[in-house]
DRENBA-347839 format. One line per 4 residues: their letters; for each residue x, y, z of C-alpha. Coordinates in Angstrom, 1 decimal, decimal comma, always signed. Each point is the difference from the previous one (the first is absolute). Layout:
a = X Y Z; ...
// end
This chain:
riga = +7,5 +2,3 -2,9; -1,8 +1,9 +2,7; +2,7 +1,7 +2,0; +3,7 +0,9 +0,5
vdti = +0,4 -3,2 +1,9; -2,5 -2,2 -1,8; +0,2 -3,3 +1,7; +1,7 -1,6 +3,0
eiyp = -0,3 -3,8 -0,1; +1,2 -2,2 +2,9; +0,9 -3,7 -0,7; +0,9 -2,8 +2,4
akdi = +3,6 -1,4 -0,2; +1,7 -2,8 +1,8; -1,6 -0,2 +3,5; -2,3 +3,0 -0,3
tiee = -3,7 -0,9 -0,2; -2,7 +1,7 -2,1; -1,7 +1,1 +3,2; +3,1 +1,8 +1,1
ckef = +0,2 +1,7 -3,4; -3,7 +0,9 +0,3; +0,6 +1,7 +3,4; +3,1 +1,8 -1,3
aedr = -1,9 +1,3 -3,0; -2,8 +1,3 +2,2; +2,5 +1,8 +2,2; +1,8 +1,5 -3,1
gqel = -3,3 +1,3 -1,4; -0,9 +1,6 +3,3; +3,4 +1,6 +0,4; +0,1 +1,4 -3,6
hkry = -3,3 +1,7 +0,4; +0,8 +1,4 +3,4; +3,4 +1,3 -1,1; -0,7 +1,3 -3,5
dvpi = -3,9 +0,3 -0,1; -0,1 -2,3 -3,0; -3,2 -2,0 -0,5; +0,6 -3,7 +0,2
yftg = -1,6 -2,9 -1,9; +0,5 -3,5 +1,3; +0,4 -2,9 -2,4; +0,9 -3,7 +0,0
knar = -0,5 -1,6 +3,5; -0,7 +3,4 +1,5; -2,9 +0,9 -2,5; -3,1 +1,3 +1,7
rpen = -2,1 -0,8 -3,0; +0,2 -2,9 -2,5; +0,4 +2,2 -3,0; +3,2 +1,5 +1,6
eglt = +1,8 -3,4 +0,4; +1,6 +0,8 -3,3; +1,3 +3,4 -1,3; -2,1 +0,3 -3,1
firk = -3,1 +1,5 +1,6; +1,9 +2,3 +2,3; +2,1 +1,4 -2,9; -2,9 +0,3 -2,4
gnye = +0,4 +3,3 -1,8; +3,5 +0,5 +1,5; +0,7 +3,2 +1,9; -2,1 +2,3 -2,1
glke = -3,0 -2,3 -0,1; +0,1 -0,9 +3,7; +0,4 +3,7 +1,0; -3,5 +0,7 -1,5
avlv = -1,6 -3,4 +0,9; +0,9 +0,1 +3,7; -2,0 +3,2 +0,5; -3,3 -1,5 -1,3
dper = +0,2 -3,8 +0,3; +0,1 -1,5 +3,6; +1,4 -3,3 -1,5; +3,2 +1,8 -1,1
apdi = +0,6 +1,6 +3,5; +3,3 -0,8 +1,7; +0,1 -2,3 +3,1; +1,9 +2,6 +2,0
gpak = -0,5 +3,7 -0,5; -2,6 +2,3 -1,5; -1,6 -0,6 -3,4; +2,6 +2,2 -1,9
lhpt = +3,5 -0,5 -1,2; +3,1 +1,8 +1,3; +0,7 +3,0 -2,2; +3,5 -1,1 -0,8
agat = +0,4 -3,6 +1,3; -3,3 -1,4 -1,3; -0,7 -3,3 +1,9; +1,9 -3,2 +0,9
ivga = -1,1 -3,6 -0,1; +1,3 -2,3 +2,8; -0,5 -3,8 +0,5; +1,4 -3,4 +0,8
ldeh = +0,0 -2,6 -2,8; +0,7 -3,7 -0,1; +1,7 +0,1 -3,4; +2,6 +2,4 -1,3
dayf = -1,5 +1,8 -3,0; +2,1 +0,6 -3,1; -0,2 +3,3 -1,7; +1,1 -0,7 -3,6
nvvl = +0,1 +2,4 -2,9; +0,4 -0,9 -3,7; +1,3 +3,0 -2,0; -1,1 +0,3 -3,6
dttd = +1,8 +1,6 -3,0; -2,9 +2,3 -0,9; -1,5 +3,3 +1,3; -3,5 -1,1 -0,8
lsia = -1,7 -0,2 +3,4; -3,1 -1,6 -1,4; +2,0 -3,2 -0,8; +1,3 -0,2 +3,6
kkla = -3,5 +0,4 +1,3; -1,3 -2,8 -2,4; +2,8 -2,3 +1,2; -0,8 +0,8 +3,6
syvr = -3,6 -1,0 -0,5; +1,2 -3,4 -1,5; +1,8 -1,1 +3,1; -2,7 +1,0 +2,5
gkhg = -1,8 -3,0 +1,6; -3,5 +1,4 -0,7; +0,8 +0,2 -3,7; +1,3 -3,6 -0,3
gftn = +3,5 +0,7 +1,2; +1,7 -1,0 +3,3; -2,1 -0,1 +3,2; +3,1 +0,9 +2,1
iqgv = +0,5 +3,3 -1,8; -1,9 +2,7 +2,0; +1,1 +3,2 -1,5; +1,2 +0,6 -3,6
iglp = +0,3 +3,4 -1,6; +1,7 +1,5 -3,1; +2,3 +2,9 +0,7; +2,1 +2,4 -2,1
qthr = +3,7 +0,3 +1,0; +3,5 +0,7 -1,1; +2,2 -3,1 -0,1; +2,9 +0,5 +2,3
rtgk = +2,7 -1,8 -2,0; -0,9 +1,2 -3,5; -1,6 +3,4 +0,8; -2,8 -0,8 -2,4
acve = -3,6 +0,9 +0,6; -2,0 -3,2 +0,4; -2,9 -1,6 +1,8; -0,2 -2,8 +2,6
vsce = -2,5 -2,5 +1,3; +0,3 +0,0 +3,8; -1,2 -3,2 +1,8; -0,7 -0,8 +3,6
itnp = +0,3 -3,8 +0,3; -1,4 -1,1 +3,4; +1,5 -3,5 -0,1; +3,0 -0,1 -2,5
lktp = +0,8 -3,7 +0,8; -3,5 -1,0 -1,4; +0,1 +2,7 -2,7; +3,7 +0,1 -1,0
lhrv = +1,7 +3,0 -1,5; +0,9 -1,9 -3,2; -3,6 -0,9 -0,7; -1,1 +3,6 +0,3
ynll = +2,9 +1,3 -2,0; -0,5 -2,5 -2,8; -3,7 +0,8 -0,3; +0,6 +3,7 -0,2
kaea = +2,9 -0,5 -2,5; -2,2 -2,1 -2,2; -3,0 +2,4 +0,1; +2,4 +3,0 -0,6
aryg = +1,2 -1,7 -3,2; -3,5 +0,1 -1,4; +0,4 +3,8 -0,1; +3,5 -0,1 -1,4
vnvi = +1,4 +1,0 +3,4; +3,2 -1,4 +1,6; +0,7 -0,4 +3,7; +3,0 +2,2 +1,2
agqi = +0,3 -1,4 +3,5; -1,6 -1,5 +3,0; +0,3 +1,9 +3,3; -0,4 -1,2 +3,6
cgti = -1,2 +2,7 +2,4; +1,2 -0,3 +3,6; +0,9 -3,4 +1,5; -0,9 -3,5 -1,2
eaev = +0,5 -3,5 +1,4; +3,0 -1,8 -1,4; -2,1 -3,1 -0,8; -2,1 +2,1 -2,4
lvqt = +3,1 +0,8 -2,1; +1,3 -3,6 +0,3; -3,4 -1,2 -1,3; +0,4 +2,2 -3,1
aewy = +3,6 -1,3 -0,5; -1,3 -3,6 +0,3; -2,5 +0,7 -2,9; +2,4 +1,7 -2,4
lqle = +2,9 -2,4 +0,7; -2,3 -3,0 +0,1; +1,8 -1,1 +3,1; +0,0 -3,6 +1,2
ging = +2,1 -1,9 +2,5; +2,8 -2,5 -0,9; -1,7 -2,8 +1,9; -3,5 +1,3 +0,3
pwdy = -2,0 +3,2 +0,0; +1,7 +3,4 +0,5; +0,0 +0,7 +3,7; -0,2 +3,7 +0,9
knqi = +0,4 -0,6 +3,8; +3,1 -2,1 -0,2; +1,8 +1,3 -3,2; +0,1 +3,7 +0,9
lenh = +3,1 +0,7 +2,1; -1,5 +2,9 +1,9; -2,8 -2,2 +1,3; +2,6 -2,1 +1,9
llel = +1,8 +3,1 +1,3; -3,3 +1,4 +1,4; -0,6 -3,3 +1,8; +3,5 +0,2 +1,6
es = -0,8 +3,6 +1,1; -3,2 -1,0 +1,7
// end
């Protein structure tokens, strides 16, 4: 991460267009810099440069690495503000995106960070993994439920309907088993679309309809309630 408020992502919903989200994201970035003097990087539809359309290039090196790189490399400079990070708040990334990213962690029953880093490399697109996974890192942590020291593989999935959670989870679980390591838990960071979780339930339960294919739109009660509200 590169700042106290690392990323603000704006997504269209219902009758809101991506252009409206783009305008809103631009305004939020300008306001944040004006109010708090935090340098701003724009991503997604607001990206000023192609390499900033995703988060990987902006976050390269995390806070510590960016703090040094921004002083000497013009390509790492923020879109708003001087070429230096805020001394306490760092920097913030703002942008409108078509798809709602999923931030998904897989927690491993080991303290060996090298294993988490190996597994992280296996699921990256450029190493033969998933093309819709932009950022994957291995991190040490303390598991909240058990209190045990452990490590996690943290994934940013840019289109979780095309690269579903169960597929990422099962690959990491299988690769972890090669090292004699078990998975403690999966973690979803922030919000996620309901259809993403339903898709995972479909796979594990092998869902099918009584008289035809399983129909997510018509067989989920809340979908009908939302239609009535609109």
